[in-house]
N, C-alpha and C positions, 0 to 999 in steps of 0.2 A: 502493500500500498504504500503511496509517497502523497507525502504532504507538505504543506509550504508553508514557513512560520515567516513572516511580516517583520524582522526587525524594528523596523524607522515607528520614532511616536508621531512623527510629522510628513505631511503629502509632499513630493518630491514636487519641481518644475524645470522642463529642462528649459532653459536658457541661457546662455550666452551672455553676460554683464562686465566691461571692465570691473576688476577689482586690483585695489594699492594695498599688499601687504607690508606691512611690517615684523622685521623678527627681531627683537629685541637682542637676542644672545650674537648675534653678529652687525650687528648696529644699523641695519641694511632694509632698506625699501623695494619691495620689485614691484612687477606689475604680472599683470595676468588676466584671464576671463573666469568666470564662472560655466564650469557645464553641466550642472543643474545645482539648485536651490532648495532648502524646505526654511522652517521656522527656525530648527532647530542645528541647521550644518548648512555646510555646499560645499561641492568637488568643484576643489582647483585645478584651471590647466596652469603653468607657468612656462613661460619660457626661458627663461633660466633656474640651470640647476638650485635652489636654493639648500642644500643639505639641511633638510629639516628633520625635528626626530618625531618620531609618537612620544607625545604628553609636552608638549613643546610650545607652551605660549608664544601668540604672535597675538598682534592687530591688524584687521583689517578695513576698507571700507568697500562695501559691493555701492558701485553707481548704477540704480536700475534706471533712472532714464538720462544718461551719460548729458549732465547736465554741466559738467566742470572739470578742466583738468587738476582745477587748486582742489584740495583737500582740509577742510579743514577738522581740524585735533579733537572737535566734538561728535563726529561723526564716523572717528573708529571704534570698534568693538574690540570684544575683546574673545579671541577663541583659543581654542586647542587644537595641538595635529592628534588626529588620532589614524592615519596611514598615510604612508608613505611608499607610490608608486613607481616602479621606476623611471626613469625619463630619456626617450625615445627620439625619434629623427625632429617631433614640433615641440615635442611639450612633456612636462614633467604631471603627474594627477597628484593631486594636491585632499586629502579626507579631512574636513573640521570639524568641530562642534561650536555652535557659540558658544560661552558662558552665560547669554542668559539669554529666551526666545525672543526672537525679531520678529517685526512686517514687513521685512523684505519681501519674500515669497508673496505676499498681498498684489505687493509692485509687480514684481516681476511675472507675474501672473496677466496682469494685464493690457 
């Protein structure tokens, strides 16, 4: 008998949105985009290998409306790295979980 069990707590939306990520351990900002979003986290695609580790705390902003290249610090949200997938010819994929539930996916779904 085959059973499927969905571990995700929030609906996930396939949407590519620009992302700006700050990695405190490296004191470096990186750009990328989302592969998908939920209220609890996101799957990110980073063009530059970030050498992130599972459990590492990061800060990021997801720009759901392409409003500006300048990001104010009050828009940054804390998250931690859940999983890091290998870097291929296009991007490194990183799964993150937001420290607080957010309404970003509602804006992304629009």
